[in-house]
N, C-alpha and C positions, 0 to 999 in steps of 0.2 A: 746380141749386141757386142760390138767390138770393144775390147779392152786395150787401152793405150797406156804405156808406162812413160813417165816423164822424169828425166834426171834433173834434179833441182839442187844446185850448189849454193851455199850461203845461208841456209836455214840453220838456226841455232837454238830455237825455243818454240814453245807453244804458240806464242804470238806470231812468229814467222809462219808456222804451219797454218794458222787461221787466215793470215793474209794471202797465202798462196791458194788455199781452198777457195776463198772468196773470189780471187782473181780468176781462177780456172772455171768456177761456176758461171761467171759472167760471159765466158767466151762462146761464140757460136760453134755448134757442133759438139759441145760437151753436154751429154745427157745427165750425167751424175758423176760427182767426185767420190770415188770409192775410198781412197785413203791418201793422206799426206803425212810423211814421216821425215822429220829433221834428222833422226838417227840414221836412216837409210839413204838420205839425200834423194828421196823419190816421192813422186805422186802417181796415183793410178786413177784414170778416169774411164768412164764408159762413153762411147760416142766416136766421132771422127773430127777432132779439132784440127785446124790448120797449124802445122808445125811452126811456120813463121810467126803466126799470131801468138802462139804459146810463148815462143822465145821473146818476142817483143814485149808482151805483157809482163812476163816475169822480170825482164830487164828493167822495166819501168819501176818495179818494186825494189830493185837492187840485187836481184838474184840472177844467176846464170841458169838457164833451163833449155832443155832440148828433148824432143820426142825420141825415144830409143826404139830400135827395131826388134829388140828381144822381149 
């Protein structure tokens, strides 16, 4: 299973982490959300989500997000 890291800017608390987790879980191509960390400004998922859909969904929540290559 492919692991994808997503840079998420704007999270500041556990509620933010929960919102991002829920949003990512609902996206096509995401098999499982491994972690979401406001401290690291990052989420990790298993699967192959569309980077444009990730960015759009996170923007709808008020965060800036992008799939990273590393």
